[in-house]
C-alpha positions as CSV (number, residue, x, y, z in Angstrom):
1,M,1.3,22.6,8.1
2,P,-0.6,23.8,5.0
3,T,0.3,27.0,3.1
4,E,-1.5,30.0,4.7
5,P,-3.9,32.2,2.6
6,D,-1.3,35.0,2.7
7,G,1.4,32.7,1.2
8,R,3.3,31.8,4.4
9,T,4.6,28.2,4.0
10,C,6.1,25.8,6.4
11,Y,9.8,25.8,5.9
12,Y,11.6,24.6,9.1
13,G,10.9,21.6,11.2
14,D,13.2,21.9,14.3
15,Y,14.3,18.7,16.1
16,R,17.0,19.9,18.5
17,L,17.3,18.2,21.9
18,S,16.7,21.6,23.6
19,S,13.2,21.5,22.1
20,G,12.0,22.5,18.6
21,L,9.1,24.0,16.8
22,K,7.5,24.3,13.4
23,Q,7.7,27.7,11.7
24,H,6.8,29.4,8.5
25,Y,9.3,30.9,6.1
26,W,10.1,34.5,6.9
27,H,8.3,36.1,3.9
28,E,5.3,35.2,1.8
29,W,5.3,33.0,-1.2
30,P,8.8,31.5,-1.2
31,C,9.7,28.9,-3.7
32,C,8.6,26.2,-1.3
33,S,5.0,27.3,-1.6
34,G,5.1,26.2,-5.2
35,T,6.9,22.9,-4.7
36,Y,4.5,22.1,-1.8
37,W,1.5,22.1,-4.1
38,Q,3.5,20.3,-6.8
39,L,4.2,17.5,-4.3
40,M,0.5,17.2,-3.3
41,A,-0.5,17.1,-7.0
42,D,2.0,14.4,-7.8
43,C,1.3,12.2,-4.7
44,H,-1.3,10.1,-6.5
45,N,1.3,8.9,-9.0
46,V,3.0,6.8,-6.4
47,I,0.0,5.2,-4.7
48,Y,-0.1,2.3,-7.2
49,F,2.3,0.9,-9.8
50,K,1.5,-1.5,-12.6
51,G,3.4,-4.4,-14.1
52,T,2.6,-6.8,-16.9
53,D,0.5,-9.1,-14.7
54,A,0.6,-7.3,-11.3
55,L,-0.8,-4.3,-9.5
56,Y,1.5,-2.9,-6.9
57,V,0.0,-1.2,-3.8
58,N,2.6,1.3,-2.5
59,L,0.8,3.8,-0.2
60,F,-1.9,3.2,2.3
61,V,-4.4,6.0,1.6
62,P,-8.1,6.0,0.7
63,S,-8.1,5.8,-3.1
64,E,-9.3,4.1,-6.3
65,V,-7.4,3.0,-9.3
66,A,-8.5,1.8,-12.8
67,W,-6.1,-0.7,-14.4
68,L,-6.4,-2.0,-17.9
69,H,-5.5,-5.7,-17.8
70,N,-5.9,-8.1,-20.7
71,G,-8.5,-6.0,-22.4
72,Q,-10.7,-5.3,-19.4
73,T,-10.7,-2.6,-16.7
74,V,-9.9,-3.7,-13.2
75,R,-10.9,-1.3,-10.5
76,V,-9.5,-1.4,-7.0
77,R,-11.0,0.7,-4.3
78,R,-9.2,1.3,-1.0
79,E,-10.7,1.8,2.5
80,T,-8.4,2.6,5.3
81,D,-7.9,4.9,8.3
82,Y,-4.2,4.2,8.4
83,P,-2.1,5.2,10.3
84,K,-4.8,5.6,13.0
85,A,-5.8,2.0,12.2
86,D,-3.5,-0.9,11.3
87,T,-5.6,-2.3,8.5
88,T,-6.1,-1.4,4.8
89,T,-8.8,-3.1,2.7
90,L,-9.0,-3.3,-1.1
91,E,-12.2,-4.3,-3.0
92,I,-11.9,-5.5,-6.6
93,A,-14.4,-4.7,-9.3
94,L,-14.2,-6.4,-12.7
95,A,-16.6,-7.7,-15.4
96,R,-15.2,-11.2,-15.6
97,P,-12.7,-13.2,-13.5
98,A,-9.1,-12.5,-14.2
99,R,-5.8,-13.9,-12.9
100,F,-3.1,-11.5,-11.8
101,A,-1.0,-10.6,-8.8
102,L,-1.5,-8.0,-6.1
103,R,1.7,-7.0,-4.6
104,L,1.3,-5.2,-1.2
105,R,4.2,-3.2,0.2
106,V,5.2,-4.2,3.7
107,P,7.0,-1.3,5.5
108,G,10.4,-2.0,7.0
109,W,9.2,-1.4,10.6
110,V,6.4,-3.9,10.5
111,R,6.6,-7.2,12.3
112,G,3.9,-9.8,11.8
113,A,2.0,-8.5,8.8
114,S,-0.9,-10.6,7.8
115,V,-3.3,-10.9,4.9
116,M,-7.0,-11.8,4.7
117,V,-9.0,-12.6,1.5
118,N,-12.8,-12.3,1.8
119,G,-12.5,-12.5,5.5
120,E,-10.3,-15.6,5.7
121,A,-6.7,-15.7,6.7
122,H,-4.4,-16.2,3.7
123,T,-0.9,-17.6,4.1
124,V,1.5,-15.4,2.2
125,P,5.1,-14.3,2.9
126,A,4.8,-10.7,4.3
127,L,8.4,-9.8,5.2
128,P,9.5,-6.2,6.2
129,S,10.7,-4.1,3.3
130,E,9.3,-6.6,0.8
131,W,6.1,-7.0,-1.3
132,A,3.6,-9.5,-0.1
133,M,2.3,-11.2,-3.3
134,L,-1.2,-12.6,-3.8
135,E,-1.6,-14.3,-7.2
136,R,-4.9,-15.8,-8.0
137,T,-8.0,-15.6,-10.1
138,W,-9.9,-12.6,-8.9
139,H,-13.7,-12.2,-9.0
140,A,-16.0,-9.2,-8.6
141,C,-16.3,-8.0,-5.0
142,D,-13.2,-9.9,-3.7
143,R,-11.8,-8.1,-0.7
144,V,-8.2,-8.1,0.5
145,T,-7.3,-6.8,4.0
146,L,-3.7,-6.2,4.9
147,R,-2.9,-5.8,8.6
148,L,0.2,-3.9,9.6
149,P,0.6,-4.3,13.4
150,M,2.0,-1.2,15.1
151,Q,4.3,-1.2,18.1
152,L,6.3,1.4,20.0
153,R,9.9,1.6,18.7
154,L,13.0,3.7,18.9
155,A,14.8,5.2,15.9
156,P,18.3,6.5,16.5
157,V,19.1,9.9,14.9
158,D,22.1,8.3,13.1
159,L,24.6,5.4,13.4
160,Q,27.1,7.6,15.4
161,H,24.5,8.4,18.1
162,P,22.6,5.1,18.9
163,D,21.4,6.5,22.2
164,R,19.9,9.7,20.8
165,V,16.5,8.5,19.6
166,A,13.0,9.4,18.4
167,I,10.0,7.4,19.5
168,L,7.6,6.1,17.0
169,Y,4.4,4.1,17.0
170,G,4.3,2.3,13.7
171,P,5.0,5.0,11.1
172,T,3.9,7.9,13.4
173,V,6.6,10.1,15.1
174,L,5.7,10.9,18.7
175,A,6.7,14.1,20.4
176,Q,6.4,15.6,23.9
177,D,4.8,18.9,24.6
178,E,7.6,21.2,25.9
179,A,5.3,24.1,26.8
180,C,3.4,22.3,29.6
181,C,6.4,20.7,31.2
182,R,10.1,21.5,31.2
183,R,11.1,17.9,31.9
184,P,11.9,15.9,28.8
185,F,11.1,12.2,28.8
186,A,14.0,10.2,30.3
187,L,14.5,6.6,29.4
188,A,17.2,4.1,30.4
189,S,19.1,2.5,27.6
190,G,17.7,-1.0,27.0
191,S,14.3,-0.2,28.6
192,V,11.1,-1.8,27.3
193,L,9.0,1.1,26.0
194,T,5.7,-0.5,27.0
195,N,7.0,-0.4,30.6
196,A,7.5,3.4,30.4
197,L,4.5,4.4,28.2
198,T,0.8,3.5,28.2
199,R,-1.7,4.3,25.5
200,E,-4.6,6.5,26.4
201,E,-8.1,6.0,25.1
202,G,-9.3,8.2,22.3
203,P,-6.9,10.0,19.9
204,L,-3.4,8.6,19.7
205,R,-1.5,9.6,22.8
206,F,0.8,7.8,25.3
207,R,1.1,8.8,28.9
208,I,4.6,8.7,30.4
209,L,4.6,6.3,33.4
210,D,6.8,8.1,36.0
211,T,6.5,9.5,39.5
212,A,4.9,12.8,38.6
213,P,1.6,13.6,40.4
214,E,-1.6,13.0,38.5
215,W,-2.2,16.7,37.9
216,H,1.2,17.0,36.2
217,R,1.1,14.0,33.8
218,R,3.2,14.1,30.7
219,F,2.3,12.7,27.3
220,L,3.7,11.8,23.9
221,Q,1.5,12.6,20.9
222,P,1.9,12.6,17.1
223,L,4.3,15.2,15.9
224,N,1.9,16.2,13.1
225,T,-0.7,17.4,15.7
226,F,1.5,20.2,17.0
227,P,0.6,23.6,15.6
228,A,3.1,26.3,14.4
229,Y,5.4,27.8,17.0
230,W,4.4,25.3,19.7
231,P,7.6,23.9,21.3
232,Y,8.1,20.1,21.6
233,W,10.8,17.5,22.1
234,V,11.2,14.9,19.3
235,H,14.6,13.4,20.2
236,F,15.6,12.1,23.6
237,N,18.9,10.9,25.0
238,L,18.9,7.4,26.5
239,H,20.6,7.2,29.9
240,A,22.2,4.5,32.1
241,R,19.1,4.8,34.3
242,P,15.8,6.8,34.2
243,L,16.1,10.3,35.4
244,Y,12.6,11.2,36.7
């Protein structure tokens, strides 16, 4: 949540099994209000990194970078709607052809990442938690598209509680609206998530497939879409069998 005009700043994100909510710090202008803006101002410093003969692409946000390489400026412009979309495209602008490497970060949760250059599939190792490397002679208007397929997955809260999990879609944490229904999502240990959840059309949202009547359907939606003081569930206990 952004800092409010009166200085109230988001301080607590609650993730208890009994439902949680987001809330502001109890008085205006705490120290967090300053560090929040500092974080936002520094974020651009970690979108790209540079090496001697390589440009590292770290974060997947719309952006543009100018990189001085062997006496000329290489510009890379990024187009993406990530994480709403699973692709991010880079367009290269430079005065004369140059050889260097693009290293694209592949998040640890990704399975089956792929790369296209100028619309054609390009075979390159793209392993989770590694950098996919494209080294070639680049020309003006070359375009690189990285696809990061997204799937539903479970993330245990810690190693000691493997059956207490959050549900994610790609990098997005999903939560259940607690205010509209007092029944948290129940999932059997070892269940296939796609058998219990189905994605709705439109904004990112998954409907829970259970025996509830149509007028009382339950959903999981991105945690970041919940406003302040609106209760939700973000962690769920896995059971020996579904408890609908």
